[in-house]
C-alpha positions in Angstrom: 0.7 -17.6 14.3 0.9 -14.7 11.9 -2.4 -13.1 10.6 -2.5 -11.5 7.3 -5.6 -9.5 6.3 -6.0 -8.6 2.7 -4.1 -11.8 1.9 -5.6 -12.4 -1.6 -5.0 -8.8 -2.6 -2.0 -7.2 -4.4 0.3 -6.3 -1.6 -0.9 -9.0 0.7 -0.4 -11.8 -1.7 3.1 -10.7 -2.5 3.9 -10.2 1.3 2.6 -13.8 1.7 5.1 -15.0 -0.9 7.8 -13.2 1.0 6.8 -14.6 4.3 6.7 -18.2 2.7 10.3 -17.6 1.3 11.4 -16.8 4.8 10.1 -20.2 5.9 7.0 -18.8 7.5 3.9 -20.9 6.9 1.9 -20.8 10.1 -0.3 -18.1 8.5 -3.8 -17.2 8.9 -5.2 -15.4 5.8 -8.1 -13.0 6.1 -10.0 -11.6 3.0 -13.5 -12.2 1.2 -12.2 -15.1 -1.0 -15.2 -14.5 -3.3 -13.5 -13.7 -6.5 -11.7 -16.5 -8.5 -9.4 -14.0 -10.3 -8.3 -12.5 -7.1 -7.8 -15.9 -5.5 -5.3 -17.0 -8.0 -2.8 -14.8 -6.2 -2.7 -17.5 -3.5 -1.9 -20.3 -5.9 1.3 -22.2 -4.8 1.5 -20.4 -1.5 1.6 -22.0 1.9 -0.7 -21.0 5.0 -2.6 -22.8 7.8 -6.1 -21.5 7.0 -8.4 -18.9 5.5 -10.9 -16.7 7.4 -13.7 -14.7 5.8 -13.3 -11.0 6.5 -16.7 -10.9 8.2 -15.8 -13.7 10.6 -12.3 -12.4 11.5 -12.9 -10.0 14.4 -14.6 -12.7 16.7 -12.0 -15.2 15.6 -9.2 -12.8 16.7 -11.1 -12.3 19.8 -11.1 -16.0 20.6 -7.7 -17.0 19.4 -5.8 -13.8 20.2 -3.4 -15.8 22.8 -2.2 -18.0 19.6 -1.4 -14.8 17.4 2.2 -13.6 17.5 1.7 -10.9 14.8 -0.8 -9.1 12.6 -0.2 -7.6 9.2 -3.5 -5.6 8.6 -3.3 -4.9 4.8 -7.0 -5.4 4.0 -8.9 -2.3 3.0 -11.3 -0.6 0.6 -8.7 1.0 -1.7 -10.8 2.6 -4.6 -10.0 6.2 -4.7 -12.9 7.1 -6.8 -15.4 5.7 -4.3 -17.4 8.6 -2.8 -19.5 6.6 -0.2 -17.9 7.7 3.1 -20.1 4.9 4.9 -18.1 2.1 3.1 -14.8 3.6 4.1 -15.9 4.2 7.7 -16.9 0.6 8.0 -14.0 -1.0 6.2 -11.0 1.2 6.7 -11.7 2.9 10.1 -14.1 0.9 12.3 -12.8 -2.4 11.3 -9.1 -1.4 11.8 -10.1 0.2 15.3 -11.3 -3.2 16.3 -8.2 -4.9 15.1 -6.0 -2.4 16.9 -8.1 -2.7 20.2 -7.9 -6.5 20.3 -4.1 -6.5 19.4 -3.6 -3.7 22.4 -5.6 -5.9 24.8 -3.7 -9.0 23.9 -0.1 -7.6 23.4 0.0 -8.5 19.8 2.3 -6.4 17.4 0.4 -4.8 14.5 1.6 -3.5 11.3 -1.1 -1.8 9.1 -1.6 -0.1 5.7 -1.9 3.7 5.6 -1.5 5.5 2.5 0.3 8.5 0.7 -3.3 9.7 -0.1 -3.3 11.0 3.5 -1.0 13.9 2.2 -3.6 15.3 -0.1 -2.2 17.9 -2.4 1.1 17.9 -0.6 0.6 21.3 0.9 2.2 20.1 4.1 4.9 18.2 2.4 5.4 14.5 2.4 7.1 14.0 5.8 5.9 11.2 8.0 6.0 13.3 11.2 3.3 12.7 13.6 2.6 16.2 14.5 1.4 17.0 11.0 -1.3 14.3 10.9 -4.2 16.6 12.3 -3.3 19.2 9.7 -3.4 17.0 6.5 -6.3 17.2 4.0 -6.8 14.2 1.9 -8.5 14.8 -1.4 -10.8 11.8 -1.4 -12.9 9.7 1.0 -10.3 6.9 0.8 -7.5 9.1 1.8 -9.6 10.7 4.7 -10.5 7.3 5.9 -6.7 6.4 6.3 -5.8 9.6 7.8 -8.6 9.5 10.3 -7.3 6.0 11.3 -3.6 7.3 11.6 -4.9 10.2 13.9 -7.0 7.8 16.0 -3.9 5.5 16.4 -1.7 8.3 17.6 -4.4 9.3 20.1 -4.4 5.9 21.6 -0.7 5.9 22.2 -0.9 9.2 24.3 2.3 10.6 22.9 3.1 14.2 22.4 2.4 15.8 19.0 6.2 16.2 18.5 7.3 12.7 19.4 8.5 10.6 16.5 8.9 7.2 18.1 7.1 5.2 20.7 9.3 2.7 22.2 7.5 1.4 25.4 4.2 -0.4 25.6 1.2 1.8 26.4 -2.2 0.2 27.6 -4.2 1.6 24.7 -1.8 0.5 22.0 -0.1 -2.7 20.9 3.5 -3.4 22.3 4.6 -2.5 18.7 2.8 -0.8 15.8 3.6 0.7 12.5 1.4 2.5 10.1 2.9 2.3 6.5 2.2 5.1 4.0 2.2 3.3 0.9 3.0 5.6 -2.1 2.4 4.3 -5.7 3.0 0.6 -5.5 3.2 -1.4 -8.6 4.2 -5.0 -9.5 2.9 -8.6 -10.0 -0.5 -9.8 -8.7 -2.6 -6.7 -9.5 -4.4 -8.2 -12.5 -7.8 -8.2 -10.6 -7.7 -4.6 -9.7 -9.2 -3.1 -12.8 -9.2 0.6 -12.9 -7.1 0.8 -9.8 -4.3 -1.3 -11.3 -0.9 0.5 -11.9 -0.4 2.4 -15.1 2.2 -0.1 -16.0 -0.4 -2.9 -16.2 -2.7 -0.6 -18.1 0.1 0.4 -20.5 0.7 -3.4 -21.2 -3.0 -3.9 -21.8 -3.2 -0.9 -24.1 0.0 -1.7 -26.1 -1.5 -5.2 -26.8 -4.8 -3.8 -27.8 -3.7 -0.8 -29.8 0.0 -0.6 -30.2 0.0 2.7 -28.2 -0.6 4.2 -24.7 -2.6 7.1 -23.7 -1.7 9.1 -20.4 -3.7 11.5 -18.6 -3.3 15.0 -20.0 -2.1 17.6 -17.5 -4.7 20.2 -16.5 -2.3 22.4 -14.8 0.1 24.9 -16.7 3.0 24.0 -14.3 3.1 20.4 -15.4 3.6 19.3 -19.1 1.5 16.3 -20.4 2.9 13.2 -19.0 5.1 15.2 -16.5 2.9 14.5 -13.5 5.2 13.1 -10.9 4.7 10.2 -8.5 6.9 8.2 -6.3 6.6 4.6 -7.7 7.7 1.7 -5.5 8.0 -1.9 -6.6 5.8 -4.3 -4.5 9.0 -6.4 -3.8 10.5 -3.5 -1.9 7.1 -3.1 0.0 7.2 -6.7 1.0 10.8 -6.4 2.2 9.9 -3.4 4.3 6.9 -5.2 5.9 9.3 -8.0 6.8 11.7 -5.7 8.2 9.2 -4.4 10.8 8.3 -7.9 11.6 11.9 -8.7 12.4 12.6 -5.4 14.1 9.8 -4.4 16.5 11.7 -1.4 18.0 10.3 1.8 16.8 6.6 2.3 16.6 5.1 5.0 14.4 4.0 6.1 10.9 6.4 5.4 8.2 6.6 6.4 4.5 6.9 3.5 2.1 8.2 5.0 -1.2 11.6 5.4 -2.9 12.3 9.0 -2.1 12.4 9.8 -5.7 9.5 11.1 -7.9 9.4 10.2 -11.4 7.0 11.4 -14.3 4.4 9.2 -15.7 6.1 9.6 -19.1 9.2 7.7 -17.8 6.9 4.9 -16.5 5.2 4.4 -20.0 8.5 4.9 -21.8 10.2 2.1 -19.8 7.1 -0.2 -20.2 7.3 0.0 -23.9 10.9 -0.7 -23.7 10.3 -3.8 -21.4 7.8 -4.9 -24.1 10.2 -4.5 -26.9 7.9 -1.9 -28.6 8.6 1.4 -30.1 7.2 4.0 -27.8 3.6 5.3 -29.0 2.4 7.6 -26.3 -0.4 10.1 -26.6 -2.7 11.7 -24.2 -6.3 12.0 -23.0 -8.3 14.3 -20.7 -8.2 13.2 -17.0 -11.7 11.8 -16.3 -14.1 14.3 -14.7 -14.8 12.2 -11.7 -11.0 12.4 -10.4 -9.8 15.5 -12.0 -10.3 17.9 -9.1 -8.7 15.4 -6.6 -5.8 14.3 -8.9 -2.4 14.4 -7.3 0.3 15.9 -9.5 3.3 15.3 -7.3 4.1 12.8 -4.4 7.6 12.1 -3.1 8.1 10.1 0.2 10.6 11.3 2.7 12.1 8.0 3.8 14.7 9.5 6.2 12.8 7.9 9.2 12.8 4.5 7.7 16.5 4.8 7.1 17.2 6.2 10.7 15.7 3.0 12.2 18.0 0.6 10.1 16.2 -0.1 6.8 19.3 0.0 4.4 18.3 -2.0 1.5 18.6 -0.4 -1.9 15.2 0.3 -3.7 14.5 -1.0 -7.2 14.9 1.9 -9.6 11.9 2.6 -11.9 13.8 1.0 -14.7 14.7 -2.1 -12.9 11.3 -2.6 -11.3 9.4 -2.2 -14.6 11.7 -4.5 -16.5 11.4 -7.2 -13.8 7.6 -6.8 -13.6 6.9 -6.6 -17.3 9.4 -9.4 -18.5 9.0 -11.9 -15.6 5.3 -11.5 -14.9 3.0 -9.4 -17.3 4.5 -10.7 -20.6 3.4 -14.4 -19.8 0.6 -13.6 -17.2 2.8 -14.9 -14.2 2.1 -14.5 -10.6 4.6 -13.8 -7.7 
């Protein structure tokens, strides 16, 4: 059996579709399953059973001998949430418990980290293990993800300069990968509200007003709309997750981005084009509650992912937005 936590969520449900497309249906889905809008992400997908997040740890302890792999994508992902207790419980302690059960029972584990761990990027965006203790995330969400990355590396007992761990170690799963997701966009994020991608927000604003307001730059070195992010299509993310399921050779932390930063202006412009609308872009102040911690540049170094053999070409921003908008958002379709 393969376990997938966060299964009803954005990335989790898209990975579920990918696993089904590969003929994998002996799947245990873990989530809260309390929101009808979010549960629509599961429509038409095949799996064995669903387990509530609060019941999962004892279930895994009891059924570990039947589990062949764990994708742990469930997390609290609200970057505006300031309650560290919530993140410590859901992102840190819960993940530690899963890791420990996987380690004790020889179960491979892939888990969701985040590019939010890099903070303002003062140490760059390299997925080297030795820089993890030096990173300074800008919000409690990023702190919780970096704290778990650091804890995971401590469990392996590896030296700070080591890039890969190839042999089983008693305190770690036989194979593990922490995936540092950059700005993921794509189908099945309808339920995310304020945390949904700017593409979905743009489509909603175009339909409501005929225009789109981007965040104004509050730094002199970036023009309005010129803030740069590494946007990656969720279909690429699912492909990378599947790669690690099939190639359990090089444990470690990995960036999951395209390696090419693009401005929000390009994202909005391509969304208008995919909607067949004349671009109408204006600007608004970045909300006060996120202004001080707003990232102005992210760009994944994906050399490490390429070195271990992932050779698929990523969707360009133009290709990804066109597919997302025309095949999903225009008609409200799900992946």
